[in-house]
C-alpha atoms as a printed R data frame, in Angstrom:
    type eleno elety resid chain resno       x      y      z
1   ATOM     1    CA   MET     A     1 -57.758 44.297 24.616
2   ATOM     2    CA   LYS     A     2 -55.189 47.086 24.178
3   ATOM     3    CA   ILE     A     3 -52.114 46.285 26.256
4   ATOM     4    CA   VAL     A     4 -48.753 47.858 27.089
5   ATOM     5    CA   LEU     A     5 -46.069 45.309 27.979
6   ATOM     6    CA   MET     A     6 -43.102 46.028 30.246
7   ATOM     7    CA   GLY     A     7 -40.260 43.555 30.794
8   ATOM     8    CA   THR     A     8 -36.589 42.875 30.248
9   ATOM     9    CA   ASN     A     9 -35.250 39.378 30.973
10  ATOM    10    CA   ALA     A    10 -35.233 36.313 28.721
11  ATOM    11    CA   PHE     A    11 -37.774 34.279 30.724
12  ATOM    12    CA   VAL     A    12 -40.324 37.053 30.057
13  ATOM    13    CA   VAL     A    13 -40.387 36.380 26.301
14  ATOM    14    CA   PRO     A    14 -42.595 33.234 26.393
15  ATOM    15    CA   ILE     A    15 -45.053 35.082 28.649
16  ATOM    16    CA   PHE     A    16 -45.293 38.020 26.254
17  ATOM    17    CA   ASP     A    17 -45.566 35.565 23.357
18  ATOM    18    CA   ALA     A    18 -48.679 34.128 24.999
19  ATOM    19    CA   VAL     A    19 -50.226 37.611 25.280
20  ATOM    20    CA   LEU     A    20 -49.498 38.360 21.630
21  ATOM    21    CA   ASN     A    21 -50.756 34.969 20.438
22  ATOM    22    CA   ALA     A    22 -54.022 35.450 22.345
23  ATOM    23    CA   GLY     A    23 -54.867 38.225 19.881
24  ATOM    24    CA   HIS     A    24 -54.458 41.267 22.091
25  ATOM    25    CA   GLU     A    25 -53.329 44.564 20.577
26  ATOM    26    CA   ILE     A    26 -49.856 45.442 21.855
27  ATOM    27    CA   MET     A    27 -49.695 49.240 21.875
28  ATOM    28    CA   ALA     A    28 -46.085 49.458 23.085
29  ATOM    29    CA   VAL     A    29 -43.297 47.468 24.728
30  ATOM    30    CA   PHE     A    30 -41.141 49.053 27.435
31  ATOM    31    CA   THR     A    31 -37.808 47.492 28.367
32  ATOM    32    CA   ARG     A    32 -34.459 48.427 29.865
33  ATOM    33    CA   ALA     A    33 -31.984 50.328 27.689
34  ATOM    34    CA   PRO     A    34 -29.234 48.351 25.892
35  ATOM    35    CA   LYS     A    35 -26.260 47.476 28.116
36  ATOM    36    CA   PRO     A    36 -22.569 46.937 27.312
37  ATOM    37    CA   VAL     A    37 -21.812 43.201 27.140
38  ATOM    38    CA   GLY     A    38 -18.543 41.265 26.956
39  ATOM    39    CA   ARG     A    39 -14.950 42.395 26.936
40  ATOM    40    CA   LYS     A    40 -15.593 44.747 24.047
41  ATOM    41    CA   HIS     A    41 -18.564 46.291 25.890
42  ATOM    42    CA   ILE     A    42 -20.860 46.005 22.889
43  ATOM    43    CA   LEU     A    43 -24.223 47.683 23.524
44  ATOM    44    CA   THR     A    44 -26.749 44.837 23.491
45  ATOM    45    CA   PRO     A    45 -30.541 45.173 23.639
46  ATOM    46    CA   SER     A    46 -32.512 43.130 26.153
47  ATOM    47    CA   PRO     A    47 -34.191 39.840 25.150
48  ATOM    48    CA   VAL     A    48 -37.587 41.578 25.349
49  ATOM    49    CA   HIS     A    49 -36.293 44.392 23.110
50  ATOM    50    CA   ILE     A    50 -35.173 41.849 20.499
51  ATOM    51    CA   TRP     A    51 -38.502 40.011 20.770
52  ATOM    52    CA   ALA     A    52 -40.501 43.218 20.264
53  ATOM    53    CA   GLN     A    53 -38.480 44.213 17.218
54  ATOM    54    CA   SER     A    54 -38.939 40.736 15.716
55  ATOM    55    CA   HIS     A    55 -42.713 41.294 15.865
56  ATOM    56    CA   ASN     A    56 -42.505 44.910 14.622
57  ATOM    57    CA   LEU     A    57 -43.828 46.254 17.914
58  ATOM    58    CA   PRO     A    58 -42.932 49.797 19.051
59  ATOM    59    CA   VAL     A    59 -40.187 49.645 21.699
60  ATOM    60    CA   TYR     A    60 -39.335 52.242 24.345
61  ATOM    61    CA   THR     A    61 -36.338 52.162 26.686
62  ATOM    62    CA   ASN     A    62 -37.214 55.164 28.854
63  ATOM    63    CA   ILE     A    63 -40.254 55.102 31.115
64  ATOM    64    CA   ARG     A    64 -40.481 58.888 30.766
65  ATOM    65    CA   ASP     A    65 -41.732 58.262 27.218
66  ATOM    66    CA   TYR     A    66 -44.889 56.634 28.568
67  ATOM    67    CA   ASN     A    67 -47.956 58.426 27.227
68  ATOM    68    CA   PHE     A    68 -50.562 55.746 26.631
69  ATOM    69    CA   SER     A    69 -54.119 54.891 27.669
70  ATOM    70    CA   PRO     A    70 -54.346 51.088 27.319
71  ATOM    71    CA   ASP     A    71 -56.905 48.709 28.759
72  ATOM    72    CA   MET     A    72 -54.157 47.004 30.756
73  ATOM    73    CA   VAL     A    73 -50.444 47.358 31.577
74  ATOM    74    CA   VAL     A    74 -48.643 44.027 32.044
75  ATOM    75    CA   VAL     A    75 -45.287 44.011 33.827
76  ATOM    76    CA   VAL     A    76 -42.909 41.045 34.207
77  ATOM    77    CA   SER     A    77 -39.318 41.439 35.439
78  ATOM    78    CA   TYR     A    78 -38.995 44.984 34.113
79  ATOM    79    CA   GLY     A    79 -36.586 46.351 36.704
80  ATOM    80    CA   VAL     A    80 -38.037 49.870 36.739
81  ATOM    81    CA   ILE     A    81 -40.304 51.319 39.443
82  ATOM    82    CA   LEU     A    82 -43.579 52.585 37.979
83  ATOM    83    CA   ARG     A    83 -44.828 56.032 38.906
84  ATOM    84    CA   GLU     A    84 -48.300 57.506 39.182
85  ATOM    85    CA   ASN     A    85 -48.513 58.487 35.496
86  ATOM    86    CA   VAL     A    86 -48.379 54.797 34.527
87  ATOM    87    CA   LEU     A    87 -50.432 53.435 37.429
88  ATOM    88    CA   SER     A    88 -53.271 55.895 36.799
89  ATOM    89    CA   SER     A    89 -53.411 55.224 33.044
90  ATOM    90    CA   ALA     A    90 -54.918 51.724 33.314
91  ATOM    91    CA   PRO     A    91 -55.098 48.660 35.590
92  ATOM    92    CA   CYS     A    92 -51.510 47.430 36.041
93  ATOM    93    CA   VAL     A    93 -50.704 43.783 36.771
94  ATOM    94    CA   ASN     A    94 -47.475 41.974 37.462
95  ATOM    95    CA   ILE     A    95 -46.262 38.378 37.332
96  ATOM    96    CA   HIS     A    96 -44.081 37.921 40.431
97  ATOM    97    CA   PRO     A    97 -42.159 34.632 40.905
98  ATOM    98    CA   SER     A    98 -42.505 34.098 44.644
99  ATOM    99    CA   ASP     A    99 -45.153 33.195 47.213
100 ATOM   100    CA   LEU     A   100 -45.907 36.767 48.228
101 ATOM   101    CA   PRO     A   101 -45.443 38.442 50.634
102 ATOM   102    CA   LYS     A   102 -42.318 36.264 50.793
103 ATOM   103    CA   TYR     A   103 -39.407 37.513 48.690
104 ATOM   104    CA   ARG     A   104 -40.491 40.903 47.480
105 ATOM   105    CA   GLY     A   105 -37.850 42.752 45.482
106 ATOM   106    CA   PRO     A   106 -35.420 42.138 42.621
107 ATOM   107    CA   SER     A   107 -34.254 38.514 43.031
108 ATOM   108    CA   PRO     A   108 -37.043 36.214 44.262
109 ATOM   109    CA   ILE     A   109 -36.007 33.154 42.233
110 ATOM   110    CA   ARG     A   110 -32.298 33.315 43.062
111 ATOM   111    CA   THR     A   111 -33.092 33.970 46.724
112 ATOM   112    CA   ALA     A   112 -35.412 30.959 46.951
113 ATOM   113    CA   ILE     A   113 -32.745 28.682 45.466
114 ATOM   114    CA   TYR     A   114 -29.955 30.237 47.557
115 ATOM   115    CA   ASN     A   115 -32.005 29.587 50.707
116 ATOM   116    CA   GLY     A   116 -32.691 25.989 49.694
117 ATOM   117    CA   ASP     A   117 -36.467 26.387 49.339
118 ATOM   118    CA   THR     A   118 -38.210 23.355 47.848
119 ATOM   119    CA   LYS     A   119 -41.470 25.156 47.013
120 ATOM   120    CA   SER     A   120 -42.410 28.555 45.652
121 ATOM   121    CA   ALA     A   121 -45.247 30.160 43.729
122 ATOM   122    CA   VAL     A   122 -46.099 32.483 40.879
123 ATOM   123    CA   CYS     A   123 -48.418 35.364 41.766
124 ATOM   124    CA   LEU     A   124 -50.459 37.527 39.407
125 ATOM   125    CA   MET     A   125 -50.901 40.744 41.340
126 ATOM   126    CA   GLN     A   126 -51.926 44.375 41.234
127 ATOM   127    CA   ILE     A   127 -49.102 46.899 40.972
128 ATOM   128    CA   THR     A   128 -49.059 49.635 43.597
129 ATOM   129    CA   LEU     A   129 -46.634 52.396 44.506
130 ATOM   130    CA   GLU     A   130 -45.264 50.178 47.290
131 ATOM   131    CA   LEU     A   131 -42.930 47.541 45.824
132 ATOM   132    CA   ASP     A   132 -44.600 44.128 45.288
133 ATOM   133    CA   ALA     A   133 -47.258 44.950 47.892
134 ATOM   134    CA   GLY     A   134 -50.378 44.782 45.708
135 ATOM   135    CA   ASP     A   135 -53.344 42.447 46.084
136 ATOM   136    CA   ILE     A   136 -53.173 38.973 44.499
137 ATOM   137    CA   TYR     A   137 -55.478 37.839 41.675
138 ATOM   138    CA   MET     A   138 -54.014 34.366 41.133
139 ATOM   139    CA   ARG     A   139 -51.394 32.184 42.845
140 ATOM   140    CA   ARG     A   140 -49.947 28.902 41.613
141 ATOM   141    CA   GLU     A   141 -47.398 26.833 43.500
142 ATOM   142    CA   PHE     A   142 -44.505 24.866 42.018
143 ATOM   143    CA   ASP     A   143 -41.676 22.672 43.290
144 ATOM   144    CA   ILE     A   144 -37.964 23.481 43.192
145 ATOM   145    CA   GLY     A   145 -35.723 20.432 42.747
146 ATOM   146    CA   GLU     A   146 -32.514 20.015 44.746
147 ATOM   147    CA   ASN     A   147 -30.420 20.554 41.604
148 ATOM   148    CA   ASP     A   148 -32.598 23.133 39.844
149 ATOM   149    CA   THR     A   149 -30.748 26.246 38.722
150 ATOM   150    CA   ASN     A   150 -32.025 29.783 38.271
151 ATOM   151    CA   GLU     A   151 -32.530 29.050 34.566
152 ATOM   152    CA   ASP     A   152 -34.514 25.882 35.371
153 ATOM   153    CA   VAL     A   153 -36.875 27.747 37.677
154 ATOM   154    CA   GLU     A   154 -37.236 30.666 35.254
155 ATOM   155    CA   SER     A   155 -38.386 28.162 32.622
156 ATOM   156    CA   VAL     A   156 -41.068 26.849 34.988
157 ATOM   157    CA   VAL     A   157 -42.151 30.402 35.857
158 ATOM   158    CA   SER     A   158 -42.386 31.278 32.144
159 ATOM   159    CA   LYS     A   159 -44.787 28.425 31.505
160 ATOM   160    CA   ILE     A   160 -46.948 29.037 34.573
161 ATOM   161    CA   GLY     A   161 -46.918 32.814 34.102
162 ATOM   162    CA   ALA     A   162 -48.001 32.522 30.466
163 ATOM   163    CA   GLU     A   163 -50.927 30.277 31.429
164 ATOM   164    CA   MET     A   164 -52.032 32.540 34.280
165 ATOM   165    CA   LEU     A   165 -51.838 35.726 32.244
166 ATOM   166    CA   THR     A   166 -53.698 34.206 29.297
167 ATOM   167    CA   GLU     A   167 -56.532 33.103 31.579
168 ATOM   168    CA   TYR     A   168 -56.681 36.423 33.408
169 ATOM   169    CA   LEU     A   169 -56.654 38.666 30.337
170 ATOM   170    CA   ALA     A   170 -59.468 36.638 28.780
171 ATOM   171    CA   ASN     A   171 -61.794 37.762 31.593
172 ATOM   172    CA   PRO     A   172 -60.208 40.049 34.229
173 ATOM   173    CA   SER     A   173 -63.497 40.720 36.013
174 ATOM   174    CA   ALA     A   174 -63.746 37.034 36.977
175 ATOM   175    CA   TYR     A   175 -60.824 37.339 39.400
176 ATOM   176    CA   LYS     A   176 -61.084 38.963 42.827
177 ATOM   177    CA   ALA     A   177 -58.036 40.706 44.261
178 ATOM   178    CA   VAL     A   178 -57.052 39.291 47.671
179 ATOM   179    CA   PRO     A   179 -54.700 41.149 50.054
180 ATOM   180    CA   GLN     A   180 -51.329 39.604 50.855
181 ATOM   181    CA   ILE     A   181 -51.284 37.851 54.224
182 ATOM   182    CA   GLY     A   182 -48.293 37.679 56.536
183 ATOM   183    CA   GLU     A   183 -45.075 39.541 57.249
184 ATOM   184    CA   PRO     A   184 -43.172 40.434 54.058
185 ATOM   185    CA   THR     A   185 -39.562 39.465 53.445
186 ATOM   186    CA   PHE     A   186 -37.317 41.242 50.974
187 ATOM   187    CA   THR     A   187 -34.597 40.257 48.518
188 ATOM   188    CA   HIS     A   188 -31.509 42.115 47.363
189 ATOM   189    CA   LYS     A   189 -29.709 42.232 44.056
190 ATOM   190    CA   PHE     A   190 -26.884 39.688 44.092
191 ATOM   191    CA   THR     A   191 -23.406 40.841 43.069
192 ATOM   192    CA   SER     A   192 -20.149 39.110 42.209
193 ATOM   193    CA   ASP     A   193 -19.194 39.336 45.887
194 ATOM   194    CA   ASP     A   194 -22.023 36.923 46.674
195 ATOM   195    CA   GLU     A   195 -20.376 34.339 44.387
196 ATOM   196    CA   VAL     A   196 -17.284 34.013 46.601
197 ATOM   197    CA   ILE     A   197 -17.342 30.596 48.288
198 ATOM   198    CA   ASP     A   198 -16.770 30.269 52.014
199 ATOM   199    CA   TRP     A   199 -15.599 26.663 52.366
200 ATOM   200    CA   SER     A   200 -16.510 26.627 56.052
201 ATOM   201    CA   ARG     A   201 -20.189 26.652 55.103
202 ATOM   202    CA   ASP     A   202 -22.317 23.524 54.869
203 ATOM   203    CA   VAL     A   203 -21.923 21.658 51.544
204 ATOM   204    CA   VAL     A   204 -25.644 22.006 50.779
205 ATOM   205    CA   ALA     A   205 -25.406 25.777 51.284
206 ATOM   206    CA   ILE     A   206 -22.471 25.952 48.855
207 ATOM   207    CA   HIS     A   207 -24.370 23.832 46.326
208 ATOM   208    CA   ASN     A   208 -27.383 26.163 46.643
209 ATOM   209    CA   GLN     A   209 -25.104 29.182 46.185
210 ATOM   210    CA   VAL     A   210 -23.669 27.795 42.937
211 ATOM   211    CA   ARG     A   211 -26.999 26.793 41.415
212 ATOM   212    CA   ALA     A   212 -28.680 30.060 42.438
213 ATOM   213    CA   LEU     A   213 -25.978 32.399 41.136
214 ATOM   214    CA   GLY     A   214 -24.678 30.319 38.233
215 ATOM   215    CA   ALA     A   215 -21.123 30.281 39.596
216 ATOM   216    CA   GLY     A   216 -19.116 30.125 42.783
217 ATOM   217    CA   ARG     A   217 -15.777 31.926 42.774
218 ATOM   218    CA   THR     A   218 -12.757 30.583 44.644
219 ATOM   219    CA   LYS     A   219  -9.121 29.515 44.300
220 ATOM   220    CA   ILE     A   220  -8.000 25.932 43.808
221 ATOM   221    CA   ASN     A   221  -4.259 25.373 44.174
222 ATOM   222    CA   GLY     A   222  -3.757 29.085 43.695
223 ATOM   223    CA   ILE     A   223  -5.787 29.188 40.465
224 ATOM   224    CA   ASP     A   224  -8.770 31.560 40.245
225 ATOM   225    CA   VAL     A   225 -11.755 29.476 39.173
226 ATOM   226    CA   LYS     A   226 -15.510 29.635 38.794
227 ATOM   227    CA   ILE     A   227 -17.354 26.531 39.897
228 ATOM   228    CA   LEU     A   228 -20.277 26.262 37.482
229 ATOM   229    CA   GLU     A   229 -22.082 23.094 38.534
230 ATOM   230    CA   THR     A   230 -22.133 20.928 41.637
231 ATOM   231    CA   ARG     A   231 -23.979 18.028 43.215
232 ATOM   232    CA   VAL     A   232 -24.292 16.794 46.798
233 ATOM   233    CA   ASP     A   233 -23.706 13.043 47.111
234 ATOM   234    CA   ASN     A   234 -23.737 11.297 50.500
235 ATOM   235    CA   GLY     A   235 -22.929 14.528 52.278
236 ATOM   236    CA   GLU     A   236 -20.042 15.435 49.982
237 ATOM   237    CA   LEU     A   237 -19.892 18.288 47.471
238 ATOM   238    CA   LYS     A   238 -19.060 17.036 43.986
239 ATOM   239    CA   ILE     A   239 -17.785 19.593 41.470
240 ATOM   240    CA   ILE     A   240 -19.162 18.805 38.009
241 ATOM   241    CA   ARG     A   241 -18.065 21.752 35.842
242 ATOM   242    CA   ILE     A   242 -15.447 24.390 36.439
243 ATOM   243    CA   GLN     A   243 -13.898 27.325 34.588
244 ATOM   244    CA   PRO     A   244 -10.321 28.379 35.366
245 ATOM   245    CA   SER     A   245  -9.590 32.074 34.818
246 ATOM   246    CA   GLY     A   246  -8.920 32.826 31.157
247 ATOM   247    CA   LYS     A   247 -10.020 29.357 29.980
248 ATOM   248    CA   LYS     A   248 -13.167 27.708 28.718
249 ATOM   249    CA   PRO     A   249 -15.462 25.696 31.015
250 ATOM   250    CA   MET     A   250 -14.391 22.091 31.522
251 ATOM   251    CA   ASP     A   251 -15.411 19.045 33.535
252 ATOM   252    CA   TRP     A   252 -13.839 18.444 36.936
253 ATOM   253    CA   LYS     A   253 -11.794 15.439 35.781
254 ATOM   254    CA   SER     A   254 -10.111 17.483 33.041
255 ATOM   255    CA   PHE     A   255  -9.241 20.201 35.541
256 ATOM   256    CA   VAL     A   256  -7.767 17.711 38.023
257 ATOM   257    CA   ASN     A   257  -5.714 16.063 35.252
258 ATOM   258    CA   GLY     A   258  -4.217 19.467 34.520
259 ATOM   259    CA   LEU     A   259  -2.932 19.655 38.112
260 ATOM   260    CA   ARG     A   260  -0.659 16.679 37.366
261 ATOM   261    CA   GLY     A   261  -1.266 14.838 40.615
262 ATOM   262    CA   ALA     A   262  -0.959 17.842 42.950
263 ATOM   263    CA   LYS     A   263  -3.004 17.678 46.168
264 ATOM   264    CA   ILE     A   264  -6.262 19.657 45.903
265 ATOM   265    CA   GLU     A   265  -6.225 22.770 48.086
266 ATOM   266    CA   LEU     A   266  -9.534 24.631 48.153
267 ATOM   267    CA   GLY     A   267  -9.565 28.378 48.656
268 ATOM   268    CA   LYS     A   268  -5.791 28.685 48.309
């Protein structure tokens, strides 16, 4: 089967690996353009871009360059809305990491963790002009552990998504598209403002915030810090790893030792 792949993020790579290893012909790979990274703002290609180059596959970073007639277009975490010229060129399918119609939009995994969900699903769906509204070909549920991070869940989604896509592409006609049932909910793109910790919130909510976003920003004894890892133990929030501004990540005990016995004041 002749396939065009579209994706950007790191967890997409194992899924695209499965497509390539199944023997399909990859006509082109579309991904987001390189972005400035780090303090020196070095232009860095996406993980999917690097993967495509490593396999000598043609890479495009502008959807306006699309001019193909494949048997199938496969999209996973691309971050670009597809227009009619793509949708009319071939059947277009998407791996979406939520139990649709719940959590349509750009951040389904982070939103599920942030909200404290213990279950979610991976859906293989049709792509339509309306965002994440297409019919579902396959759905597989998975559990989210109380300490699972965004990276942990992405790893699970990679494995499940690769299996689903491999099965589907082997015989697409065997799968019937089923409409989404229920009232949709929508996600938003999280920003650094969402990382700011409100210490008046429930400890479980703060723990979910940290594991969903990868960091919670606050002040401790007047020091700007990022809280990188937490646990909830007997109703108390335990800080495991922390990163003071301008320093490397460290464990909580090392940070407290650096305070030289001063009383801990959160958010000050």
